C-alpha positions in Angstrom: 23.4 80.9 -23.2 20.5 83.0 -22.2 16.9 81.6 -22.9 14.1 84.2 -22.9 11.1 81.7 -22.8 9.4 81.3 -19.4 8.6 77.9 -18.0 5.4 78.2 -16.0 5.4 76.1 -12.8 1.8 75.1 -12.0 2.5 72.1 -9.8 5.6 71.4 -7.6 6.7 68.2 -5.8 8.5 68.9 -2.5 11.1 66.1 -2.2 11.5 66.7 1.5 9.8 66.6 4.8 9.4 68.6 8.0 9.6 72.3 8.4 11.2 73.0 5.0 8.6 71.1 3.2 5.9 73.1 5.1 7.8 76.3 4.3 7.9 75.6 0.5 4.2 74.6 0.5 3.3 77.8 2.2 4.9 80.1 -0.5 3.6 77.8 -3.3 0.1 78.1 -2.1 0.4 81.9 -1.9 1.5 81.9 -5.6 -1.3 79.7 -6.7 0.9 76.7 -7.4 -0.4 73.2 -6.6 1.7 71.1 -4.2 2.5 67.4 -4.0 4.2 66.0 -0.9 6.1 62.7 -0.5 6.3 60.9 2.8 7.7 57.8 4.5 5.6 55.4 6.5 6.7 57.2 9.6 5.5 60.5 8.3 2.0 59.4 7.0 0.1 61.8 9.3 2.7 64.5 9.4 2.1 68.3 9.0 3.6 68.6 5.5 1.4 65.8 4.2 -1.7 67.4 5.5 -0.7 70.9 4.1 -0.1 69.6 0.5 -2.8 69.3 -2.1 -1.6 65.7 -2.8 0.7 63.3 -1.0 2.3 60.0 -2.0 4.2 57.4 0.1 7.8 56.7 -1.1 8.8 54.0 1.3 9.8 53.0 4.8 11.0 55.2 7.6 14.8 55.1 6.9 15.9 57.8 4.5 17.6 55.4 2.2 14.3 53.6 1.8 12.2 56.8 1.2 13.4 60.4 0.9 16.6 59.3 -0.9 14.8 57.2 -3.5 15.4 59.5 -6.5 14.0 57.2 -9.2 10.8 56.6 -7.2 10.3 60.3 -6.6 10.8 61.0 -10.4 8.2 58.3 -11.2 5.7 60.0 -8.9 6.4 63.3 -10.5 5.9 62.0 -14.1 2.7 60.1 -13.2 1.2 63.2 -11.6 2.1 65.9 -14.2 4.5 67.7 -11.9 6.3 70.7 -13.5 9.1 71.1 -10.9 10.7 69.5 -7.9 11.9 71.5 -5.0 14.4 69.5 -3.0 14.5 71.6 0.2 17.8 71.1 2.1 19.5 67.9 3.0 18.4 64.5 1.4 18.6 65.0 -2.4 19.1 68.9 -2.5 22.8 68.7 -3.6 22.6 65.4 -5.4 23.8 65.9 -9.0 22.5 62.5 -10.2 19.0 63.5 -9.0 19.2 66.9 -10.6 20.3 65.2 -13.9 17.4 62.7 -13.7 15.1 65.7 -13.4 16.7 67.3 -16.5 16.4 64.1 -18.5 12.7 63.8 -17.7 12.0 67.5 -18.5 11.2 68.3 -14.9 12.5 71.6 -13.5 14.9 71.1 -10.7 14.5 74.1 -8.4 18.2 74.5 -7.9 21.4 75.2 -9.8 22.6 73.4 -12.9 24.0 69.8 -12.5 27.5 71.2 -13.4 27.4 73.7 -10.5 26.4 71.0 -8.0 29.2 68.8 -9.2 31.7 71.7 -9.0 30.8 72.5 -5.4 29.8 69.0 -4.3 33.4 68.0 -3.7 35.0 70.4 -1.2 38.5 69.6 -2.6 37.4 70.4 -6.2 35.6 73.5 -5.0 38.8 74.8 -3.4 40.7 74.4 -6.7 38.0 76.3 -8.6 37.9 79.1 -6.1 41.7 79.3 -6.1 41.6 79.7 -9.9 38.8 82.3 -9.6 40.9 84.4 -7.1 38.7 83.7 -4.1 40.9 83.6 -0.9 41.4 80.1 0.7 42.5 78.7 4.1 45.8 76.8 3.8 45.1 73.0 3.5 45.2 69.8 1.6 42.5 69.2 -1.0 44.0 66.5 -3.1 43.1 62.9 -4.2 45.7 60.9 -2.2 43.7 59.5 0.7 46.3 57.2 2.2 46.0 57.7 6.0 49.7 58.0 6.5 50.0 60.6 3.8 47.1 62.6 5.2 48.7 62.5 8.6 51.9 63.9 7.1 50.1 66.7 5.5 48.5 67.6 8.9 51.9 67.5 10.6 53.3 69.8 7.9 50.7 72.5 8.3 50.7 72.2 12.1 48.1 71.3 14.6 45.3 72.1 15.2 43.8 70.9 11.9 40.3 70.3 10.7 39.3 67.1 9.0 36.3 67.6 6.6 34.3 65.2 4.5 34.8 66.2 0.8 31.2 65.5 0.0 29.9 66.6 3.4 28.0 69.4 5.0 26.1 70.1 8.3 29.1 69.1 10.5 28.9 65.4 9.4 32.3 63.8 8.9 34.1 66.7 10.5 36.6 66.5 13.4 39.0 69.0 15.0 42.4 67.4 15.6 44.6 69.1 18.2 47.5 66.8 18.3 49.4 64.1 16.2 48.4 61.5 18.8 44.6 62.1 18.1 44.9 62.1 14.3 44.4 58.4 13.6 41.3 58.0 15.8 39.7 61.2 14.5 40.3 60.2 10.9 38.7 56.9 11.3 35.6 58.4 13.0 35.3 61.2 10.4 35.6 58.7 7.5 33.0 56.3 9.0 30.6 59.2 9.7 31.1 60.6 6.2 30.5 57.2 4.6 27.3 56.7 6.6 26.0 60.2 5.7 27.2 60.7 2.1 28.2 57.3 0.9 31.7 58.9 0.4 34.7 58.9 2.8 37.1 61.2 0.9 38.6 63.7 3.3 40.3 67.1 3.1 42.4 68.8 5.7 42.6 72.5 6.6 44.5 74.6 9.0 42.2 75.2 11.9 41.8 78.9 12.7 41.3 79.2 16.4 39.2 82.4 16.6 37.4 82.8 13.4 33.8 83.8 12.7 31.5 81.9 10.4 30.0 84.5 8.1 28.1 83.5 4.9 26.8 85.4 2.0 23.4 84.7 0.5 23.7 84.8 -3.4 21.0 84.6 -6.1 21.7 84.3 -9.8 19.3 83.9 -12.7 19.6 82.4 -16.2 20.1 85.9 -17.8 23.5 86.8 -16.3 22.2 88.6 -13.3 23.5 88.0 -9.8 23.0 89.7 -6.4 24.0 89.1 -2.8 21.3 89.5 -0.1 23.8 90.5 2.6 25.3 88.3 5.2 24.5 85.9 8.1 26.7 85.3 11.1 26.5 81.6 12.0 29.5 81.5 14.5 27.6 79.9 17.4 28.0 76.2 16.7 28.2 73.0 18.6 29.9 70.0 17.0 30.0 72.1 13.8 26.1 72.3 13.8 24.7 75.8 13.8 22.8 76.7 16.9 22.0 80.4 16.6 22.2 82.5 13.4 21.8 86.2 12.9 21.7 88.8 10.2 23.4 91.1 9.5 26.7 90.0 11.0 27.4 92.4 13.9 30.5 94.6 14.0 31.8 93.9 10.5 34.9 96.0 9.7 34.2 98.7 7.2 34.0 97.6 3.6 34.1 93.8 4.5 30.4 93.2 3.7 30.9 94.5 0.1 34.2 92.6 -0.3 32.6 89.4 0.9 29.6 90.0 -1.3 31.6 90.5 -4.4 33.8 87.5 -3.6 30.7 85.4 -3.2 29.3 86.5 -6.6 32.7 85.8 -8.1 32.5 82.3 -6.7 29.0 81.9 -8.1 29.8 83.2 -11.6 32.9 80.9 -11.7 30.6 77.9 -11.9 27.7 79.6 -13.9 25.5 79.3 -10.9 21.7 80.0 -10.9 19.2 80.0 -8.1 19.7 80.3 -4.4 23.2 79.6 -3.0 25.3 80.4 0.1 29.0 81.1 0.1 30.5 80.4 3.5 33.6 82.2 4.7 35.8 82.1 7.8 36.3 85.7 8.9 39.5 86.2 10.9 40.0 88.8 13.7 42.0 91.1 11.4 39.2 91.3 8.9 40.7 88.7 6.5 38.3 86.2 5.1 38.7 82.8 3.5 36.3 80.7 1.3 35.2 77.6 3.2 32.5 76.1 1.0 29.4 76.8 -1.2 26.0 75.2 -0.4 24.1 74.8 -3.6 20.7 75.0 -2.0 18.5 77.1 0.3 19.9 77.2 3.8 18.2 76.2 7.0 18.9 79.8 8.3 17.4 81.6 5.3 14.6 83.2 7.3 16.9 85.7 9.0 17.8 87.0 5.5 14.0 87.2 4.7 13.3 89.2 7.8 16.0 91.9 7.2 15.3 92.2 3.4 11.6 91.7 3.3 12.0 89.2 0.5 10.5 85.7 0.1 13.5 83.5 -0.9 11.4 80.5 -1.9 9.4 82.8 -4.2 12.7 84.0 -5.7 13.6 80.3 -6.2 10.4 79.7 -8.1 10.8 82.8 -10.1 14.4 81.9 -11.2 13.3 78.3 -11.9 10.6 79.6 -14.3 13.4 81.3 -16.3 12.4 84.8 -15.2 14.8 87.5 -14.2 15.7 88.2 -10.6 13.0 90.2 -8.8 15.5 93.0 -7.8 18.9 94.3 -8.7 21.6 94.8 -6.1 20.9 98.6 -5.7 17.2 97.8 -5.1 17.9 95.5 -2.1 17.8 97.1 1.3 18.8 95.9 4.8 16.5 96.7 7.6 16.9 95.9 11.3 18.3 92.8 12.9 17.0 89.1 12.9 18.1 86.1 14.9 17.2 82.5 14.5 17.4 79.8 17.2 17.1 76.2 16.3 14.9 74.3 18.8 16.1 70.7 19.0 14.8 67.5 20.7 18.0 66.9 22.6 19.1 67.0 26.3 21.7 69.7 27.1 22.0 68.3 30.6 23.0 64.9 29.3 25.7 65.7 26.7 23.0 66.8 24.2 21.9 63.2 23.5 19.0 63.2 21.0 15.6 62.8 22.7 12.9 60.7 21.0 9.2 60.4 21.9 5.8 62.0 21.4 5.3 65.8 21.7 2.7 65.6 24.4 2.9 69.4 24.7 3.7 72.0 22.0 3.0 75.6 22.8 5.2 78.0 20.7 5.2 81.7 21.3 2.5 83.6 19.5 3.6 84.6 16.0 3.5 88.2 14.9 5.2 90.6 12.4 8.3 90.3 14.5 8.1 86.7 15.7 8.1 83.7 13.3 8.1 80.0 14.0 9.0 77.6 11.1 8.0 74.0 12.1 6.9 70.8 10.6 5.2 69.2 13.7 2.1 69.7 15.8 1.3 68.5 19.3 0.9 64.7 19.4 3.6 64.1 16.6 6.5 61.9 17.3 10.2 62.7 17.2 11.8 59.6 15.8 15.3 58.2 15.5 15.2 58.4 11.7 15.5 62.1 11.0 17.0 65.3 12.2 15.8 66.2 15.7 14.9 69.8 15.0 11.5 70.6 16.2 11.4 74.2 14.9 13.2 77.4 14.1 12.3 80.5 16.2 13.0 83.7 14.2 12.7 87.1 15.7 13.2 90.7 14.3 14.1 93.9 16.0 14.9 97.4 14.9 18.4 96.7 16.2 20.4 93.8 17.7 19.6 94.6 21.3 15.8 94.7 20.6 16.1 91.4 18.7 18.0 89.7 21.5 15.4 90.8 24.1 12.6 89.6 21.9 14.4 86.2 21.4 14.8 85.7 25.1 11.2 86.6 25.8 10.0 84.3 23.1 12.0 81.4 24.4 10.4 82.0 27.9 7.1 81.4 26.2 8.0 78.3 24.3 6.7 75.2 26.1 7.4 71.6 24.9 6.8 68.4 26.7 7.3 64.7 26.0 10.9 65.1 24.9 13.9 67.0 26.3 14.7 70.2 24.4 17.5 72.8 24.2 15.2 75.8 24.9 16.7 76.7 28.3 20.2 76.3 26.7 19.3 78.7 23.9 17.9 81.2 26.5 21.2 81.1 28.4 23.1 81.8 25.3 20.8 84.7 24.3 21.2 86.2 27.8 25.0 85.7 28.1 27.3 88.7 28.3 29.4 87.4 25.4 26.5 87.1 23.1 25.1 90.5 24.0 28.5 92.0 23.5 28.8 90.3 20.1 32.0 88.5 21.2 31.6 85.9 18.5 33.7 83.1 17.1 33.2 79.5 16.1 34.6 78.5 19.5 31.9 80.7 21.3 30.3 77.7 23.0 33.6 76.2 24.2 34.8 79.6 25.4 31.6 80.4 27.3 30.7 76.9 28.4 30.9 77.6 32.1 28.3 80.3 31.8 25.9 78.8 29.3 26.0 75.2 30.3 25.4 75.6 34.1 21.8 74.9 34.9 20.3 75.4 38.3 16.9 73.9 38.7 14.5 76.6 40.0 12.9 75.9 43.4 10.5 78.7 43.7 7.7 78.2 46.3 5.2 79.4 43.8 6.1 76.8 41.2 5.8 74.0 43.7 2.4 75.3 44.8 1.3 75.4 41.1 2.5 71.8 40.7 0.6 70.7 43.7 -2.6 72.5 42.6 -2.3 70.9 39.0 -1.8 67.5 40.6 -4.9 67.9 42.9 -7.0 69.3 40.0 -6.0 66.4 37.8 -6.7 63.8 40.4 -10.1 65.3 41.3 -11.5 65.3 37.8 -14.9 63.7 37.6 -15.4 60.6 35.5 -17.1 61.5 32.2 -19.1 58.3 31.6 -22.8 58.5 31.9 -23.0 55.7 34.6 -20.8 57.7 37.0 -22.8 61.0 36.6 -25.2 60.3 39.5 -23.0 57.8 41.4 -22.0 59.3 44.9 -18.9 57.0 45.0 -17.7 58.7 41.8 -17.9 62.2 43.4 -14.4 63.8 43.9 -15.4 67.0 45.9 -13.9 65.6 49.1 -17.2 65.7 51.0 -17.0 64.6 54.7 -19.6 64.8 57.5 -18.7 67.6 60.0 -15.1 68.1 58.7 -13.0 68.6 55.7 -11.2 65.7 53.9 -7.6 65.9 55.1 -4.6 63.9 53.8 -0.8 64.0 53.6 0.9 64.2 50.2 4.6 63.6 49.5 6.6 65.2 46.7 10.2 65.6 45.6 11.4 69.0 44.3 15.0 69.2 43.0 15.9 66.0 44.9 14.6 67.4 48.1 11.5 65.7 49.8 8.5 68.0 50.5 5.4 67.0 52.5 2.2 68.9 52.6 -1.0 68.5 54.7 -4.0 69.0 52.4 -7.6 69.8 53.3 -10.1 69.7 50.5 -12.7 72.5 50.6 -14.7 71.8 47.4 -14.3 70.3 43.9 -11.6 72.8 42.9 -10.3 74.3 46.2 -7.8 73.1 48.8 -6.0 74.5 51.8 -2.6 73.1 52.6 0.4 73.6 54.9 3.9 72.9 53.6 5.5 72.3 57.0 4.3 69.7 59.6 3.9 72.3 62.4 3.2 75.3 60.2 0.1 77.5 60.9 0.4 79.2 57.5 -2.5 77.8 55.4 -2.2 78.3 51.6 -5.5 78.3 49.8 -5.4 77.2 46.2 -8.1 76.8 43.6 -8.4 76.8 39.9 -8.9 74.9 36.7 -6.5 72.5 34.8 -7.5 71.9 31.2 -5.5 71.1 28.1 -2.3 71.6 30.0 -3.3 75.1 31.0 -3.4 75.9 34.7 -5.3 79.0 35.8 -6.4 79.9 39.3 -5.6 81.6 42.5 -2.9 80.9 45.2 -3.6 82.9 48.3 -5.5 85.5 46.2 -2.7 85.7 43.7 -3.9 85.1 40.1 -1.7 82.5 38.3 -1.7 81.3 34.7 0.9 78.5 33.8 1.4 75.8 31.3 1.9 72.5 33.1 2.3 68.9 32.0 1.6 65.8 34.1 3.0 62.4 33.0 2.8 59.6 35.4 4.0 61.0 38.7 5.9 63.9 37.2 4.5 67.4 37.1 6.3 70.0 34.9 5.4 73.7 35.4 6.7 76.0 32.7 8.0 79.3 34.1 10.2 82.2 32.9 13.2 80.2 34.4 12.5 77.1 32.4 10.8 73.8 33.3 10.3 73.3 37.1 9.8 69.7 37.9 8.0 68.2 40.8 7.5 64.4 41.4 4.6 63.0 43.3 5.7 60.2 45.7 2.9 57.5 46.0 2.3 56.0 49.4 4.5 52.9 50.2 2.1 49.9 50.1 4.9 47.4 50.7 5.1 46.3 47.1 8.7 46.2 45.7 8.8 46.5 41.9 12.4 47.6 41.8 14.6 46.0 39.2 18.4 45.7 39.6 20.3 47.2 36.7 23.6 47.3 38.4 26.4 46.6 36.0 24.4 47.4 32.9 25.9 49.8 30.4 22.7 51.3 28.8 21.9 52.9 25.5 21.2 56.6 26.3 18.7 56.9 23.4 17.0 54.9 20.6 19.5 54.3 17.8 21.6 51.9 15.9 24.8 50.1 17.1 27.6 51.3 14.7 30.2 49.3 16.5 30.7 47.1 19.5 34.3 47.6 20.6 34.5 45.0 23.3 33.6 41.3 23.8 32.9 39.0 26.7 36.0 38.6 28.9 37.6 42.0 28.0 38.8 44.2 30.9 38.0 47.9 30.5 38.8 51.1 32.4 36.4 53.8 33.5 35.8 56.2 30.6 36.9 53.7 27.9 34.7 53.7 24.8 33.0 50.4 24.6 30.4 50.9 21.9 29.3 53.5 19.4 25.6 54.2 18.8 24.2 56.4 16.0 21.0 58.4 16.4 19.7 61.1 14.2 22.8 61.0 11.9 25.2 61.6 14.8 27.6 59.1 16.4 27.7 58.8 20.3 30.5 57.1 22.2 29.3 54.9 25.0 31.8 54.7 27.8 32.4 52.3 30.7 31.1 53.8 33.9 33.8 52.0 36.0 36.7 49.6 35.8 35.6 46.1 35.3 35.2 42.9 33.1 32.7 42.5 30.3 30.4 39.6 31.2 28.2 39.7 28.2 27.4 42.0 25.1 23.7 42.0 24.3 23.9 43.7 20.9 26.2 43.5 17.8 27.0 45.9 15.0 23.9 47.0 13.0 21.4 46.2 15.7 18.6 48.7 16.6 18.4 49.6 20.3 15.9 51.3 22.5 16.9 54.1 24.9 17.6 52.5 28.3 18.3 49.0 26.9 21.3 47.3 28.5 24.1 47.1 25.8 26.7 45.4 28.0 26.8 43.5 31.3 29.9 44.9 33.1 31.2 43.4 36.3 32.9 45.9 38.6 36.6 45.3 39.3 36.2 44.7 43.0 32.9 42.7 42.7 
């Protein structure tokens, strides 16, 4: 039934955090809509809280105690005259019970009807609905029988490889590729456990795993008046562990007519469930141009900015328009596609250490300068913390070019100028993908990373002489800074200009660059100028001078002007170059004090997290590579393996314990000890 009355939205509560909360607040403010943020104790001083007109605490740091507390959020909305709630993505965005609570309390839920969420919330039910609507499906089992042996039989019948998927899932959680019958039981247990932890539901479905498909999705929008459009497609094929890494729009090299066919199929899917608002219909596109329905996400997607860049439309504004019961801003024939856009997700994770999540304080955060063609969506500022409780995404870098080649070049250049310190990031990894031949040639499939791993995962630390000289200069400038207290202003003993009678102040400094020792002889000329030689018997003096302030190094090296971002933490000096982060370590003089601790035999937690399972106990014998514990961080499970053959002497943690990165989980005695 069509309702013609408009429902004005004057105040909106954003039931989310981070960059998507900031994104919604930005558009709401442009439309003159008041904003109310919610936050956990861990987010009290966060960016989205400071951007909003009002903010209320909803609980402790864990999501279950804060951002997933639907009743508490509804109570805040009612007490503060909120007209509508925008759920963002994740958390409660696809929670039918929460949408129903909004409806019962006369609060507009900025999303589809409850019935549509329910229909698409179960992947197995969604497949049945799509089959009835005539939308093509991948062969698989989507039934209710969850007996492990029955599921295994279904997998054997359709033939390996198969894909296990959480029926209530999304974002790669509760998903496992299974390549052989021998791997099935372990994969099923892990997928069910991860699904239960993420969605409080462990129902699984099984699909035949296509080995070379592309992930192409269609952005749809429908209103309450029977109108529906698709805003073209996005290619999200570049994924790692089923998590999208780089997305682009439009999808390159689509066979003729496929865009229109997929768009119409997506609208058919939306109309089959009386959908309204923003939605994304995901398809697997096979090499022959065939495509198959995968799932429908009943919310705004993380990657929506690439669609905004090629259409010139604000999708959050469209959401607010539809939620107000107005008609869609444009019809299908009024929508145009212009240029090419690419989004790269910048994560706090370590690509050189199996992509383990990295937690800590963002001691340095210098994104590339934003412009008409460069956009950075983020929810953090310098000094904020990346914690174990939430997704480790720092930002989304979105670029636009008149064509794909121009967009790729701009992406690569923008990543060069993205400097982050305090946590490990995937910036260099993203740059290697952007510059790879396969990506530039649009040789895309969901196995892209696995196929090109040798080219994109190899990282050679730069060893340029210039970067080391910059690091040495930054170290010298940092060390020579004058004390700022009033008592030291006229104290000659506080002077750091290296003054000596009749000669320069000369000393020897030791560094390590890429595991190689480097010694320099340094003579200080004045407060900000030094001359040094890199080799003991060298006659080549290098004169360096400059200023180091707010992590910005500027100066001169042998008459060459330099300008670099640099970060010093303890004895580590990071210089940010076009090649990535170039690290130098200062080696302090040996004063004969030994503070070394012996960690031999300790199996350590690689990051902050929660022990999901301890798979061994004291007295057990283990082999090298055997999984001894499972630790969860940022909603992902990580298997901890024995580094060598041996016997377990002691387990220091049990299931459910919180652990700090670097903490010894297990005392393992080597086999020959």
